[in-house]
N, CA, C and O atoms as a DFTB+ gen file, in Angstrom:
212 C
 N C O
     1  1     -81.920    -270.813      45.802
     2  2     -82.174    -269.724      46.736
     3  2     -83.069    -270.240      47.851
     4  3     -84.136    -270.796      47.592
     5  1     -82.637    -270.057      49.075
     6  2     -83.407    -270.546      50.212
     7  2     -84.482    -269.541      50.605
     8  3     -84.224    -268.343      50.716
     9  1     -85.690    -270.052      50.812
    10  2     -86.788    -269.194      51.236
    11  2     -86.760    -269.069      52.761
    12  3     -86.595    -270.061      53.471
    13  1     -86.920    -267.867      53.243
    14  2     -86.972    -267.646      54.684
    15  2     -88.437    -267.650      55.089
    16  3     -89.222    -266.826      54.619
    17  1     -88.800    -268.576      55.956
    18  2     -90.190    -268.670      56.387
    19  2     -90.434    -267.712      57.541
    20  3     -89.775    -267.781      58.578
    21  1     -91.387    -266.823      57.342
    22  2     -91.724    -265.836      58.366
    23  2     -93.191    -265.993      58.726
    24  3     -93.992    -266.414      57.891
    25  1     -93.545    -265.665      59.937
    26  2     -94.968    -265.687      60.300
    27  2     -95.762    -264.724      59.421
    28  3     -95.238    -263.709      58.963
    29  1     -97.034    -265.056      59.193
    30  2     -97.878    -264.248      58.318
    31  2     -97.994    -262.808      58.821
    32  3     -98.089    -261.874      58.025
    33  1     -97.986    -262.635      60.130
    34  2     -98.111    -261.282      60.692
    35  2     -96.906    -260.442      60.304
    36  3     -97.046    -259.271      59.952
    37  1     -95.721    -261.041      60.370
    38  2     -94.505    -260.311      59.989
    39  2     -94.514    -259.984      58.498
    40  3     -94.115    -258.892      58.094
    41  1     -94.967    -260.928      57.690
    42  2     -95.041    -260.681      56.248
    43  2     -95.993    -259.529      55.960
    44  3     -95.677    -258.642      55.166
    45  1     -97.156    -259.540      56.601
    46  2     -98.134    -258.472      56.387
    47  2     -97.566    -257.130      56.845
    48  3     -97.766    -256.113      56.180
    49  1     -96.863    -257.122      57.971
    50  2     -96.278    -255.876      58.475
    51  2     -95.231    -255.342      57.509
    52  3     -95.212    -254.148      57.207
    53  1     -94.355    -256.225      57.020
    54  2     -93.333    -255.787      56.067
    55  2     -93.959    -255.275      54.777
    56  3     -93.504    -254.278      54.216
    57  1     -95.000    -255.954      54.306
    58  2     -95.684    -255.529      53.088
    59  2     -96.297    -254.139      53.285
    60  3     -96.170    -253.271      52.421
    61  1     -96.962    -253.937      54.425
    62  2     -97.543    -252.624      54.708
    63  2     -96.462    -251.550      54.805
    64  3     -96.652    -250.432      54.326
    65  1     -95.347    -251.880      55.413
    66  2     -94.252    -250.934      55.548
    67  2     -93.705    -250.529      54.180
    68  3     -93.480    -249.347      53.919
    69  1     -93.494    -251.515      53.310
    70  2     -92.986    -251.237      51.965
    71  2     -93.981    -250.394      51.178
    72  3     -93.596    -249.423      50.526
    73  1     -95.258    -250.759      51.236
    74  2     -96.291    -250.011      50.518
    75  2     -96.367    -248.578      51.046
    76  3     -96.512    -247.634      50.268
    77  1     -96.270    -248.417      52.355
    78  2     -96.316    -247.084      52.951
    79  2     -95.139    -246.237      52.476
    80  3     -95.316    -245.070      52.125
    81  1     -93.943    -246.815      52.464
    82  2     -92.757    -246.066      52.034
    83  2     -92.859    -245.674      50.566
    84  3     -92.578    -244.531      50.206
    85  1     -93.260    -246.622      49.714
    86  2     -93.394    -246.316      48.290
    87  2     -94.473    -245.264      48.059
    88  3     -94.293    -244.356      47.248
    89  1     -95.582    -245.385      48.763
    90  2     -96.659    -244.408      48.626
    91  2     -96.205    -243.026      49.050
    92  3     -96.529    -242.034      48.397
    93  1     -95.454    -242.955      50.146
    94  2     -94.956    -241.667      50.621
    95  2     -94.015    -241.044      49.596
    96  3     -94.091    -239.847      49.319
    97  1     -93.134    -241.858      49.040
    98  2     -92.204    -241.340      48.027
    99  2     -92.964    -240.839      46.803
   100  3     -92.637    -239.788      46.252
   101  1     -93.978    -241.591      46.379
   102  2     -94.761    -241.204      45.206
   103  2     -95.500    -239.899      45.459
   104  3     -95.499    -239.003      44.615
   105  1     -96.135    -239.794      46.631
   106  2     -96.875    -238.565      46.966
   107  2     -95.921    -237.381      47.020
   108  3     -96.254    -236.293      46.549
   109  1     -94.745    -237.581      47.589
   110  2     -93.780    -236.479      47.678
   111  2     -93.300    -236.047      46.301
   112  3     -93.155    -234.853      46.037
   113  1     -93.053    -237.018      45.418
   114  2     -92.608    -236.683      44.066
   115  2     -93.681    -235.892      43.322
   116  3     -93.374    -234.901      42.659
   117  1     -94.936    -236.325      43.429
   118  2     -96.029    -235.614      42.765
   119  2     -96.170    -234.222      43.363
   120  3     -96.395    -233.254      42.636
   121  1     -96.039    -234.112      44.678
   122  2     -96.143    -232.818      45.349
   123  2     -95.062    -231.860      44.851
   124  3     -95.339    -230.693      44.573
   125  1     -93.816    -232.364      44.739
   126  2     -92.721    -231.524      44.252
   127  2     -92.985    -231.064      42.822
   128  3     -92.751    -229.902      42.490
   129  1     -93.472    -231.972      41.977
   130  2     -93.781    -231.598      40.594
   131  2     -94.850    -230.519      40.548
   132  3     -94.732    -229.560      39.786
   133  1     -95.885    -230.666      41.353
   134  2     -96.961    -229.670      41.379
   135  2     -96.446    -228.323      41.878
   136  3     -96.842    -227.275      41.366
   137  1     -95.562    -228.349      42.877
   138  2     -95.012    -227.097      43.401
   139  2     -94.204    -226.371      42.327
   140  3     -94.354    -225.162      42.151
   141  1     -93.352    -227.098      41.613
   142  2     -92.528    -226.457      40.585
   143  2     -93.411    -225.958      39.443
   144  3     -93.157    -224.890      38.887
   145  1     -94.445    -226.724      39.090
   146  2     -95.343    -226.299      38.017
   147  2     -96.094    -225.031      38.435
   148  3     -96.253    -224.113      37.630
   149  1     -96.550    -224.976      39.674
   150  2     -97.259    -223.799      40.170
   151  2     -96.330    -222.590      40.181
   152  3     -96.736    -221.488      39.811
   153  1     -95.081    -222.796      40.607
   154  2     -94.131    -221.697      40.638
   155  2     -93.843    -221.194      39.227
   156  3     -93.710    -219.990      39.005
   157  1     -93.749    -222.124      38.271
   158  2     -93.459    -221.746      36.894
   159  2     -94.610    -220.930      36.314
   160  3     -94.382    -219.969      35.580
   161  1     -95.850    -221.312      36.641
   162  2     -97.008    -220.581      36.139
   163  2     -97.089    -219.212      36.813
   164  3     -97.430    -218.223      36.165
   165  1     -96.779    -219.150      38.106
   166  2     -96.881    -217.898      38.857
   167  2     -95.872    -216.869      38.351
   168  3     -96.183    -215.679      38.286
   169  1     -94.674    -217.313      37.994
   170  2     -93.666    -216.368      37.490
   171  2     -93.298    -216.756      36.060
   172  3     -92.453    -217.626      35.851
   173  1     -93.931    -216.111      35.071
   174  2     -93.631    -216.447      33.673
   175  2     -92.195    -216.088      33.325
   176  3     -91.623    -215.182      33.931
   177  1     -91.609    -216.777      32.368
   178  2     -90.216    -216.486      31.995
   179  2     -90.077    -215.046      31.497
   180  3     -90.911    -214.545      30.743
   181  1     -89.010    -214.406      31.939
   182  2     -88.796    -213.009      31.557
   183  2     -88.119    -212.921      30.211
   184  3     -87.182    -213.665      29.922
   185  1     -88.597    -212.013      29.396
   186  2     -87.936    -211.737      28.109
   187  2     -87.175    -210.425      28.279
   188  3     -87.747    -209.340      28.168
   189  1     -85.907    -210.541      28.542
   190  2     -85.153    -209.322      28.813
   191  2     -83.786    -209.360      28.164
   192  3     -83.538    -210.145      27.248
   193  1     -82.909    -208.512      28.644
   194  2     -81.569    -208.432      28.058
   195  2     -80.715    -209.667      28.352
   196  3     -79.635    -209.819      27.783
   197  1     -81.197    -210.566      29.251
   198  2     -80.402    -211.755      29.562
   199  2     -80.454    -212.753      28.409
   200  3     -79.554    -213.581      28.270
   201  1     -81.493    -212.684      27.582
   202  2     -81.628    -213.619      26.470
   203  2     -80.842    -213.111      25.262
   204  3     -80.946    -211.941      24.891
   205  1     -80.062    -213.993      24.659
   206  2     -79.275    -213.585      23.478
   207  2     -79.708    -214.392      22.276
   208  3     -79.965    -215.590      22.392
   209  1     -79.792    -213.752      21.127
   210  2     -80.170    -214.480      19.906
   211  2     -78.999    -214.570      18.956
   212  3     -79.124    -215.146      17.875
C-alpha cells in the first residue's frame, strides 16, 4: 500500500474535520436519545382498550 505524503497542515486540517464530523454525529445521537427519553417520561404509556391480554 502506497503512502500519500501530505503537508502537516493538510493532515491536521483533515484530522480536525474528521473529529468535528464524528463529534457532531455523536452529539446529535445523544440529543435524539435524550429527546425521545424526555418525551417518553412526559407521556406515560396509556393503559386502555388498545391493550389486549
